[in-house]
VOPAGU-2260 file (C-alpha; in pm, 1 decimal, decimal comma):
REM VOPAGU-2260
SITE   aa  ch    i         X         Y         Z
SITE  MET   A    0   -1064,2     675,6   -2876,2
SITE  LYS   A    1   -1195,8     462,4   -2591,0
SITE  ASP   A    2   -1104,7     554,5   -2233,6
SITE  LEU   A    3    -954,4     259,0   -2045,6
SITE  LEU   A    4    -914,9     414,3   -1702,5
SITE  ASP   A    5    -994,2     711,0   -1482,3
SITE  VAL   A    6    -782,8     762,5   -1170,2
SITE  HIS   A    7    -900,5    1110,9   -1070,6
SITE  MET   A    8   -1239,8    1041,7    -914,3
SITE  HIS   A    9   -1389,5    1184,1    -594,5
SITE  THR   A   10   -1659,4    1048,1    -364,8
SITE  LEU   A   11   -1870,5    1187,8     -82,9
SITE  ALA   A   12   -1557,9    1180,9     133,0
SITE  SER   A   13   -1418,7    1481,2     -56,0
SITE  GLY   A   14   -1704,6    1701,9      55,7
SITE  HIS   A   15   -1790,7    1838,6    -289,8
SITE  ALA   A   16   -1884,4    1517,2    -473,0
SITE  TYR   A   17   -2210,7    1328,1    -443,5
SITE  ASN   A   18   -2153,9     954,7    -493,5
SITE  THR   A   19   -2025,6     657,7    -297,2
SITE  ILE   A   20   -1730,7     437,8    -389,9
SITE  ARG   A   21   -1964,9     165,7    -518,5
SITE  GLU   A   22   -2159,0     414,9    -731,7
SITE  MET   A   23   -1838,9     550,8    -886,0
SITE  ILE   A   24   -1713,4     199,5    -964,3
SITE  ALA   A   25   -2046,7     107,6   -1121,2
SITE  ALA   A   26   -2042,8     423,6   -1334,0
SITE  GLY   A   27   -1688,6     344,8   -1448,6
SITE  SER   A   28   -1788,5      -9,0   -1539,0
SITE  LYS   A   29   -2091,2     118,9   -1733,8
SITE  LYS   A   30   -1858,7     341,0   -1937,5
SITE  GLY   A   31   -1638,6      41,8   -2017,8
SITE  LEU   A   32   -1341,7     137,0   -1799,7
SITE  ALA   A   33   -1101,0    -141,0   -1707,3
SITE  LEU   A   34    -954,5      46,6   -1410,6
SITE  VAL   A   35   -1108,2     295,0   -1168,4
SITE  GLY   A   36    -902,3     504,6    -927,7
SITE  ILE   A   37   -1066,9     682,3    -634,7
SITE  ALA   A   38    -855,8     979,1    -520,7
SITE  ASP   A   39   -1043,1    1176,4    -258,0
SITE  HIS   A   40    -906,0    1510,4    -141,4
SITE  ALA   A   41    -657,3    1509,3     145,2
SITE  PRO   A   42    -753,6    1686,7     471,6
SITE  ALA   A   43    -631,9    2041,9     392,9
SITE  MET   A   44    -907,6    2086,5     133,5
SITE  PRO   A   45   -1207,3    2247,0     310,3
SITE  GLY   A   46   -1489,7    1996,6     355,7
SITE  SER   A   47   -1270,5    1692,5     297,8
SITE  THR   A   48   -1218,4    1397,0     527,9
SITE  HIS   A   49    -982,5    1314,0     816,4
SITE  ARG   A   50    -642,2    1148,2     771,9
SITE  PHE   A   51    -784,3     833,6     936,5
SITE  TYR   A   52    -985,0     775,0     616,9
SITE  PHE   A   53    -662,5     737,3     419,7
SITE  GLU   A   54    -473,2     545,7     688,8
SITE  ASN   A   55    -754,3     289,3     702,4
SITE  LEU   A   56    -730,2     223,9     328,0
SITE  ARG   A   57    -466,2     -32,1     427,5
SITE  ILE   A   58    -752,6    -267,7     521,7
SITE  PHE   A   59    -993,5    -168,1     243,3
SITE  ASP   A   60   -1070,2    -466,3      19,0
SITE  ARG   A   61   -1009,3    -323,9    -326,8
SITE  LYS   A   62   -1043,9    -661,4    -500,0
SITE  ALA   A   63   -1388,9    -732,8    -355,0
SITE  TYR   A   64   -1526,7    -391,2    -449,9
SITE  GLY   A   65   -1376,6    -403,6    -797,9
SITE  LYS   A   66   -1496,5    -759,0    -858,4
SITE  GLU   A   67   -1857,9    -651,9    -800,8
SITE  ALA   A   68   -1843,8    -429,3   -1109,4
SITE  GLY   A   69   -1583,5    -618,6   -1309,8
SITE  VAL   A   70   -1313,9    -350,0   -1291,2
SITE  GLU   A   71    -978,1    -313,2   -1121,1
SITE  LEU   A   72    -995,3     -67,4    -831,8
SITE  LEU   A   73    -716,0     151,3    -693,7
SITE  MET   A   74    -752,8     372,5    -387,3
SITE  GLY   A   75    -543,1     687,3    -398,6
SITE  VAL   A   76    -549,1    1043,6    -271,5
SITE  GLU   A   77    -537,3    1390,7    -423,4
SITE  LEU   A   78    -279,6    1570,5    -211,9
SITE  ASN   A   79    -277,1    1945,8    -169,8
SITE  ILE   A   80      60,6    2109,9    -229,7
SITE  LEU   A   81      96,1    2354,7      59,2
SITE  ASN   A   82     411,7    2554,2     -21,8
SITE  THR   A   83     703,0    2588,7    -264,4
SITE  THR   A   84     905,0    2323,6     -76,1
SITE  GLY   A   85     653,4    2062,3    -190,8
SITE  LYS   A   86     499,6    1998,8     150,3
SITE  VAL   A   87     174,3    1801,3     119,2
SITE  ASP   A   88    -107,6    1741,5     365,4
SITE  LEU   A   89     -63,4    1373,3     451,8
SITE  GLU   A   90     219,2    1214,0     646,1
SITE  GLU   A   91     409,9     900,1     548,8
SITE  LYS   A   92     192,1     670,7     761,3
SITE  ALA   A   93    -119,6     759,2     562,2
SITE  LEU   A   94      63,5     763,7     229,3
SITE  ARG   A   95     180,4     405,5     283,5
SITE  SER   A   96    -185,0     298,5     274,2
SITE  VAL   A   97    -272,4     441,8     -69,3
SITE  ASP   A   98    -197,9     293,7    -411,3
SITE  TYR   A   99     -94,1     625,5    -563,8
SITE  ALA   A  100    -112,8     999,1    -504,3
SITE  ILE   A  101    -205,8    1296,1    -719,6
SITE  ALA   A  102     -41,8    1624,8    -618,2
SITE  SER   A  103    -229,9    1943,4    -705,6
SITE  LEU   A  104    -225,6    2317,4    -648,5
SITE  HIS   A  105    -561,7    2434,2    -509,2
SITE  ASP   A  106    -621,7    2796,3    -415,1
SITE  PRO   A  107    -805,6    2711,3     -88,6
SITE  CYS   A  108    -476,5    2552,0      26,0
SITE  ILE   A  109    -204,0    2768,6    -130,4
SITE  ASN   A  110    -207,5    3116,8    -277,5
SITE  PRO   A  111    -133,3    3135,2    -651,0
SITE  GLY   A  112     223,5    3252,4    -707,3
SITE  THR   A  113     448,9    3345,5    -993,4
SITE  GLU   A  114     523,2    3091,4   -1264,1
SITE  LEU   A  115     854,1    3019,7   -1089,9
SITE  ASP   A  116     682,8    2975,1    -751,2
SITE  ASN   A  117     418,8    2740,3    -890,8
SITE  THR   A  118     671,5    2538,3   -1092,1
SITE  THR   A  119     899,1    2503,0    -790,2
SITE  ALA   A  120     608,3    2383,3    -574,8
SITE  VAL   A  121     507,0    2117,6    -829,0
SITE  MET   A  122     863,1    1995,9    -891,0
SITE  SER   A  123     926,1    1970,7    -515,8
SITE  ALA   A  124     605,3    1772,0    -458,0
SITE  MET   A  125     713,0    1524,0    -725,2
SITE  TRP   A  126     978,4    1396,1    -483,4
SITE  VAL   A  127     710,1    1251,4    -256,2
SITE  PRO   A  128     748,1     880,1    -348,7
SITE  GLN   A  129     373,9     809,5    -375,2
SITE  VAL   A  130     309,2    1099,9    -615,4
SITE  LYS   A  131     256,4     955,8    -962,6
SITE  ILE   A  132      33,9    1227,1   -1115,1
SITE  ILE   A  133      25,0    1607,6   -1115,2
SITE  GLY   A  134    -337,0    1721,4   -1100,4
SITE  HIS   A  135    -480,4    1970,6   -1353,6
SITE  PRO   A  136    -143,0    2138,6   -1433,8
SITE  ASP   A  137    -316,9    2360,7   -1690,9
SITE  ASN   A  138    -508,3    2553,7   -1422,1
SITE  PRO   A  139    -476,5    2918,4   -1539,4
SITE  ARG   A  140    -466,6    3039,2   -1177,9
SITE  PHE   A  141    -136,0    2852,6   -1134,0
SITE  PRO   A  142      77,7    2903,3   -1447,3
SITE  VAL   A  143     376,9    2667,2   -1460,5
SITE  ASP   A  144     678,1    2597,6   -1683,4
SITE  PHE   A  145     578,2    2268,0   -1848,8
SITE  ASP   A  146     922,5    2206,3   -1997,2
SITE  LYS   A  147    1092,4    2223,5   -1656,9
SITE  ILE   A  148     831,4    1996,8   -1499,0
SITE  ALA   A  149     858,6    1743,6   -1782,0
SITE  LYS   A  150    1237,3    1737,4   -1754,0
SITE  ALA   A  151    1220,4    1686,7   -1377,3
SITE  ALA   A  152     962,8    1409,2   -1417,8
SITE  LYS   A  153    1180,2    1230,4   -1671,6
SITE  GLU   A  154    1492,6    1250,5   -1457,8
SITE  GLN   A  155    1313,4    1144,0   -1141,7
SITE  GLY   A  156    1119,4     867,3   -1311,9
SITE  PHE   A  157    1434,1     704,1   -1447,2
SITE  ASP   A  158    1596,9     726,2   -1106,4
SITE  GLN   A  159    1298,9     553,0    -945,7
SITE  LEU   A  160    1304,3     279,5   -1207,7
SITE  ALA   A  161    1674,6     223,3   -1148,8
SITE  ARG   A  162    1612,3     180,2    -774,7
SITE  LEU   A  163    1321,2     -53,1    -846,9
SITE  TRP   A  164    1528,7    -279,5   -1070,3
SITE  GLU   A  165    1820,5    -279,6    -824,8
SITE  ALA   A  166    1589,2    -393,8    -543,9
SITE  THR   A  167    1431,8    -659,0    -767,5
SITE  SER   A  168    1774,9    -786,1    -868,9
SITE  ALA   A  169    1883,4    -817,7    -505,1
SITE  ALA   A  170    1570,1   -1017,4    -419,9
SITE  GLU   A  171    1618,9   -1246,6    -719,2
SITE  GLN   A  172    1978,3   -1313,9    -611,9
SITE  ILE   A  173    1848,2   -1443,3    -278,3
SITE  HIS   A  174    1616,6   -1682,9    -462,9
SITE  ILE   A  175    1905,5   -1799,0    -681,1
SITE  ASN   A  176    2122,9   -1877,5    -377,1
SITE  LEU   A  177    1847,4   -2070,3    -200,1
SITE  GLU   A  178    1750,9   -2271,7    -505,4
SITE  ALA   A  179    2110,4   -2339,8    -612,2
SITE  SER   A  180    2185,9   -2475,0    -264,1
SITE  LEU   A  181    1914,1   -2737,0    -314,3
SITE  VAL   A  182    2083,1   -2858,0    -632,6
SITE  GLU   A  183    2427,8   -2855,3    -469,1
SITE  ALA   A  184    2296,1   -3069,8    -183,3
SITE  GLU   A  185    2190,3   -3331,0    -440,5
SITE  ASP   A  186    2496,1   -3293,3    -664,1
SITE  PRO   A  187    2812,9   -3150,7    -498,7
SITE  SER   A  188    2977,8   -3121,1    -841,2
SITE  TYR   A  189    2711,6   -2880,0    -964,6
SITE  THR   A  190    2848,5   -2549,4   -1098,3
SITE  ARG   A  191    2624,9   -2248,2   -1094,3
SITE  PRO   A  192    2574,8   -2105,2   -1444,7
SITE  THR   A  193    2634,7   -1739,8   -1521,9
SITE  ALA   A  194    2374,4   -1545,7   -1716,0
SITE  GLU   A  195    2465,8   -1343,1   -2020,6
SITE  ALA   A  196    2405,2    -970,5   -1993,6
SITE  PRO   A  197    2082,0    -883,5   -2177,3
SITE  ALA   A  198    2092,2    -651,4   -2473,8
SITE  PRO   A  199    1995,6    -295,3   -2369,0
SITE  GLU   A  200    1638,8    -202,3   -2460,7
SITE  ALA   A  201    1423,0     106,8   -2436,3
SITE  ILE   A  202    1275,5     180,8   -2094,2
SITE  ASP   A  203     920,7      87,0   -2197,4
SITE  LEU   A  204    1033,4    -250,6   -2334,4
SITE  ASN   A  205    1228,5    -320,1   -2015,9
SITE  LEU   A  206     920,9    -239,6   -1808,1
SITE  ILE   A  207     705,1    -474,3   -2015,7
SITE  ALA   A  208     964,0    -751,7   -1986,8
SITE  SER   A  209     990,3    -699,2   -1609,6
SITE  ALA   A  210     614,4    -707,0   -1561,1
SITE  ASN   A  211     573,1   -1018,3   -1775,5
SITE  GLY   A  212     852,5   -1190,9   -1585,3
SITE  GLU   A  213     698,0   -1113,2   -1245,4
SITE  ILE   A  214     355,8   -1237,6   -1359,2
SITE  PHE   A  215     504,0   -1558,9   -1504,5
SITE  GLU   A  216     697,0   -1638,2   -1184,8
SITE  THR   A  217     390,9   -1623,2    -958,6
SITE  SER   A  218     127,7   -1760,4   -1196,9
SITE  ASP   A  219     320,2   -2038,6   -1374,0
SITE  MET   A  220     682,8   -2093,1   -1279,5
SITE  TYR   A  221     675,7   -2134,8    -901,4
SITE  PRO   A  222     338,2   -2315,3    -892,6
SITE  GLY   A  223     485,4   -2564,6   -1143,6
SITE  PHE   A  224     803,0   -2602,9    -937,1
SITE  ILE   A  225     597,9   -2661,1    -620,3
SITE  ALA   A  226     378,7   -2924,1    -786,7
SITE  LYS   A  227     683,6   -3111,9    -918,3
SITE  ALA   A  228     860,6   -3099,8    -581,2
SITE  GLN   A  229     547,2   -3233,9    -410,6
SITE  GLU   A  230     527,3   -3511,1    -667,3
SITE  GLU   A  231     887,4   -3608,4    -592,9
SITE  GLY   A  232     838,8   -3578,4    -215,7
SITE  ASN   A  233    1109,3   -3312,5    -179,1
SITE  ASP   A  234     976,7   -3116,8     122,7
SITE  LYS   A  235    1276,9   -2883,9     135,6
SITE  ALA   A  236    1222,5   -2778,6    -226,4
SITE  VAL   A  237     850,2   -2730,6    -163,4
SITE  GLN   A  238     934,7   -2499,1     126,4
SITE  VAL   A  239    1189,0   -2295,3     -71,9
SITE  PHE   A  240     963,0   -2258,4    -377,1
SITE  THR   A  241     656,1   -2174,6    -166,7
SITE  LYS   A  242     841,8   -1899,2      20,0
SITE  ALA   A  243     981,4   -1766,8    -307,7
SITE  LYS   A  244     633,6   -1757,8    -464,7
SITE  LEU   A  245     491,4   -1565,1    -168,6
SITE  ALA   A  246     793,2   -1331,9    -161,5
SITE  GLU   A  247     753,7   -1260,5    -533,8
SITE  ALA   A  248     381,3   -1196,0    -496,8
SITE  VAL   A  249     423,9    -927,2    -228,8
SITE  HIS   A  250     782,8    -822,5    -315,6
SITE  VAL   A  251     966,8    -909,3       4,1
SITE  THR   A  252    1265,0   -1137,7      70,2
SITE  PRO   A  253    1228,5   -1508,3     157,0
SITE  GLN   A  254    1398,4   -1425,8     489,9
SITE  ALA   A  255    1110,7   -1191,1     570,5
SITE  VAL   A  256     861,5   -1470,8     499,7
SITE  SER   A  257    1060,0   -1704,0     728,7
SITE  LYS   A  258    1047,5   -1448,9    1012,3
SITE  TRP   A  259     670,6   -1420,7     971,7
SITE  GLU   A  260     638,7   -1798,7     994,2
SITE  LEU   A  261     854,1   -1815,3    1307,6
SITE  GLY   A  262     673,7   -1527,1    1476,4
SITE  GLN   A  263     994,2   -1318,9    1484,0
SITE  ALA   A  264     837,7   -1034,3    1285,3
SITE  LEU   A  265     505,7    -918,5    1145,6
SITE  PRO   A  266     437,7    -812,3     786,5
SITE  ASP   A  267     395,0    -442,9     717,6
SITE  ILE   A  268      27,4    -363,6     751,4
SITE  ALA   A  269      21,6    -230,1     392,7
SITE  LEU   A  270      97,3    -585,5     270,0
SITE  LEU   A  271    -207,2    -743,5     435,4
SITE  PRO   A  272    -451,4    -702,8     140,8
SITE  ASP   A  273    -199,7    -864,4     -97,7
SITE  LEU   A  274    -116,9   -1142,3     149,5
SITE  SER   A  275    -483,6   -1224,3     203,6
SITE  SER   A  276    -537,4   -1236,3    -172,8
SITE  VAL   A  277    -233,6   -1457,9    -240,5
SITE  LEU   A  278    -317,8   -1696,6      44,2
SITE  GLY   A  279    -691,6   -1698,1     -25,5
SITE  VAL   A  280    -797,4   -1598,0     327,1
SITE  ARG   A  281    -959,9   -1299,2     495,0
SITE  ILE   A  282    -727,9   -1041,5     649,6
SITE  ASP   A  283    -844,0   -1127,4    1003,2
SITE  GLU   A  284    -759,7   -1495,0     942,2
SITE  LEU   A  285    -395,0   -1401,6     897,3
SITE  PHE   A  286    -384,1   -1322,7    1267,9
SITE  GLU   A  287    -557,0   -1630,2    1404,9
SITE  SER   A  288    -328,8   -1746,2    1683,2
SITE  PRO   A  289    -347,9   -1819,0    2057,4
SITE  GLU   A  290    -477,4   -1529,7    2266,6
SITE  GLU   A  291    -148,0   -1518,2    2457,3
SITE  THR   A  292      29,8   -1432,7    2131,7
SITE  HIS   A  293    -209,1   -1144,7    2065,1
SITE  LEU   A  294    -156,5   -1013,0    2416,8
SITE  ARG   A  295     223,3   -1020,7    2382,6
SITE  ARG   A  296     201,8    -832,4    2053,6
SITE  ILE   A  297     -30,0    -566,6    2194,7
SITE  GLU   A  298     186,2    -523,6    2504,5
SITE  ALA   A  299     496,1    -487,9    2286,5
SITE  MET   A  300     323,5    -227,2    2070,5
SITE  ILE   A  301     228,4     -17,4    2373,0
SITE  GLU   A  302     579,7     -35,2    2519,4
SITE  ARG   A  303     764,6      22,4    2192,1
SITE  GLU   A  304     561,5     284,4    2009,5
SITE  PRO   A  305     521,3     646,2    2125,4
SITE  MET   A  306     178,7     805,8    2114,8
SITE  LEU   A  307     148,6     987,4    1780,9
SITE  SER   A  308    -164,4    1184,5    1861,7
SITE  ARG   A  309    -450,9    1219,4    2107,4
SITE  GLU   A  310    -797,8    1348,8    2030,7
SITE  GLY   A  311   -1130,1    1403,7    2202,7
SITE  HIS   A  312   -1003,6    1439,3    2559,2
SITE  ARG   A  313   -1128,6    1796,4    2594,1
SITE  GLY   A  314   -1489,6    1688,6    2539,9
SITE  GLY   A  315   -1479,4    1452,8    2835,2
SITE  THR   A  316   -1683,6    1172,7    2672,5
SITE  TRP   A  317   -1420,4     992,3    2466,1
SITE  VAL   A  318   -1045,3     981,4    2402,8
SITE  LEU   A  319    -859,7     842,4    2101,0
SITE  MET   A  320    -488,7     759,0    2135,4
SITE  ASP   A  321    -297,5     670,6    1818,3
SITE  PHE   A  322      15,1     457,8    1870,1
SITE  GLY   A  323      66,8     385,7    1499,0
SITE  SER   A  324      15,8       8,4    1497,1
SITE  LEU   A  325    -248,2      33,2    1769,2
SITE  VAL   A  326    -535,5     278,7    1814,7
SITE  VAL   A  327    -700,6     297,3    2157,2
SITE  HIS   A  328   -1054,4     433,6    2207,2
SITE  VAL   A  329   -1179,7     509,5    2559,4
SITE  PHE   A  330   -1548,0     606,1    2600,6
SITE  THR   A  331   -1798,7     689,8    2866,1
SITE  ALA   A  332   -2079,8     432,1    2866,0
SITE  GLU   A  333   -2312,4     673,6    2685,3
SITE  ALA   A  334   -2059,7     765,6    2414,6
SITE  ARG   A  335   -1966,0     401,2    2361,8
SITE  LYS   A  336   -2329,9     312,7    2302,5
SITE  PHE   A  337   -2370,3     607,5    2062,2
SITE  TYR   A  338   -2066,4     530,3    1842,1
SITE  ASP   A  339   -2120,9     151,0    1858,7
SITE  LEU   A  340   -1769,4      55,0    1746,3
SITE  GLU   A  341   -1840,2    -307,1    1838,2
SITE  ARG   A  342   -2082,3    -323,1    1545,2
SITE  LEU   A  343   -1831,1    -155,9    1312,4
SITE  TRP   A  344   -1555,4    -406,6    1399,4
SITE  GLN   A  345   -1777,2    -709,4    1464,0
SITE  ASP   A  346   -1588,0    -924,5    1209,8
SITE  GLY   A  347   -1254,2    -865,3    1382,4
SITE  HIS   A  348   -1079,7   -1097,6    1626,1
SITE  GLN   A  349   -1166,2   -1010,5    1987,1
SITE  VAL   A  350    -894,5   -1024,3    2251,4
SITE  ASN   A  351    -937,8    -992,2    2629,1
SITE  LEU   A  352    -691,7    -719,8    2736,2
SITE  ALA   A  353    -722,1    -780,2    3109,5
SITE  ALA   A  354    -378,1    -943,8    3122,7
SITE  VAL   A  355    -221,4    -634,9    2963,4
SITE  LEU   A  356    -418,0    -360,5    3138,0
SITE  GLY   A  357    -418,4    -514,9    3486,4
SITE  GLU   A  358    -681,1    -502,7    3756,2
SITE  ASN   A  359    -850,9    -188,4    3626,7
SITE  ALA   A  360    -937,6    -341,3    3287,1
């Protein structure tokens, strides 16, 4: 049997592996894998990396790295289950940046317990939304009740699918209303048709049908609608179909797209890689706008968001302040030269903060 994917891979970032992301992707490609998943250990594992590594995956270009080797690339995390309540070692902010999470029991992070203790810990961790895989559940140091875990996974999985389809249905209803209003404007006598209820199918068949439908809408249906509307010179229809195509591609509502266009809201940072791919631009190009706009956004971030953490101040050479949407680094001249962040972020858009920070900038 040929392996098609491997989603439990570690890199140098885990502290006990010896290859880079590129080397792991290349090895997966050489073995004929279609999909490679990098899931480095979360911070509680001794020798692993900082939470910033996982938070910054929101801007990591998975498509570019995967394209080099001809594979699809996912960036995940192997979480450490810390207690029987299912507590794991990354917060929601970092988890929003990963494609999936593996939850595992590791003895450097939790003491082996009874079968009941271990089973309870695993079942509790399964409620973390990003957890899609339980790591090495056959570890003899952590005996578990497989039947209980399988039952919990089945019940929870169906519940998640139900919520997914409910959300998808609500978004599709918005598209229906917008598109039907276009027809009604042309023909006031138009009556909206009602769809027949589909015959119930097995879960796997429903998933396949859903996936095929989503792919068809973004790759064929809406592009065809847009082309026809452009041909007929119907600008309103072009606008509606274009927003619907973008909304389908990143799974948001057309109203959200409208707010982005009007500058009334910003997309969630986790959507930026998908938006850049759909629109065919670099992530930094999504934010090209007058400097005054950047300054207003930064000022609003500072006023609105509390400081989540502060690091480095005891050393006296640098301070890092994390506001969630904004991270501020303050260095002495010597430390700034040593870390050379300007080189690291040289492709980013530079903004003069003097107007925000005042005379002391």
